[in-house]
C-alpha positions, 0 to 999 in steps of 0.5 A: 642169056644173062643181062645186067640191067634194071627192073622197075628202076632197080638194078637187077641180074636178069636171065632170059631163055629165048627158047621158052621165053622164061624170064628170071630175075635176081637181086644184085646180091644173087637172091631170087626176086621173081620169074615168069614167062615174058610177052613179046613187048617185054622181050623187045624191051629186055633185048634192046634196052636191058630192062623189062619196064 
């Protein structure tokens, strides 16, 4: 799933795989930012508010 939102207050393109909880973050221009396995609270924030923090 692709979610346009914010990461630490910065615009970002977010990819989330609910099967593996893998979270991949790109800068708005498409360059790689970071990736990691999201925890339960992070997943809730991402799906309800479009942001990880």
